[in-house]
Residue, then its C-alpha position, 0 to 999 in steps of 0.5 A: m530517612l526510613g532509618i531515622l524513623m525506625d530509630g525513633g521507635w514505636m512513638m514515631v508511628p502516631l507522629l507520622f500520622c499527625s504529619i500526614l494529617g496536618l499536611a493534608v489539612i494545610i493543603d486542603r485549606m490553601r485550596a479552599f482560600k485559593a478558590a475564594g479568591s483574593d481581591h476582596e477589598n477591591l471588589r468591596k470598593s468597586i461595589r461601593q462605587k456603583l452603589d454610590e452611583g445609584d446603580v444597584n443592578t451593576a453592583i449585584e452583577l459584580a458580586s455575582n461574578a466574583t467568588g468568596p465569602v465577601a461577594a456571597t454576603i454582599l450579593n445576599g444583602l443586595n438581593r434582599f434589598v431589591r426584593l423588598v424594594g420591589k415590594d414597595r418597602q421603604v428604601d431605609v427599611a429595605a437597607n436595614a433588612a438587607v444589613k440584617s440579612m448579611e449579618e446573618y449570612a456572613p457566618k454561613a459564608m465564612r464556615p467553608l474557610e474555617m472548616r478543619l482549622n481545629i485539626l491544625v490546633l489539635v496536631a500542633s498541640i498533640a505532636p510535641l506531647l507525642g515527642m516528649t512521651g518518646t523522650v520519656t520512653g527512650m530514656i527509660t530504655s536507656f536506663d534499662v540497658m544500664a541496669s541490665a549491664a550493671g554499669l555505664d556502657p555508652g554504646a548500650v544506651a545510645g539507642g535509647i538516647g537516640e530515640a528520645l532525641i529523634t521523637t522530640a525533634a520529630g514532634l516539634l517539627v510536625a507541630m511548627p508548620c501546623v502553628v504557622f499555617y493556622n496563624v496564616f489562615t486565621r489572619k486571612i479569616d480576620d481580613l475577610s471578616a473586616t471586609i464584610d463588616t466594612a461592606l455592612a456599613d457601605i450598604m447602610e450608608t449608600l442604600g439607606e440614603s437612596 
């Protein structure tokens, strides 16, 4: 493996850095999503059921015991609702305020999961370009050797062609996992955003009718 890296020329250095950076971000985001939990939709349904029963306190307890942006956003809205009702505000006014509070809080709750995803996009964009640059420099090396040898010597130009092919392959291999995991992570974020939007409607329907 080390021999292949060395055969790829100096362009393998930034490609190696990109691969380490991309892998570090992927691992970091996997840990972040794992810490955020996975049963968000069932949590929302359980809280909706408690709100339908008029049991706001149990709904707050469910949200408090859960992790992730959905639980945090719902908890923010329910706490806001309870505080306003405790101040003798009308229930529908309190429900509207709770929904508005959730709308404002949701981007903050999602931000920890969205962090550093732009680095995956950057690596996925730069790695193939670095590979193509290595291809060009490898071909230049081959032509220089050919010019120096004053003729076509397959053995003499093989090193430059090998460098070109290695850097091209390395650039693609670095970029592909970044593209795949970026799409996986953004899909998870879209699902969470959709669950939060549904939770907003739940709060409005259940608490507004109380």
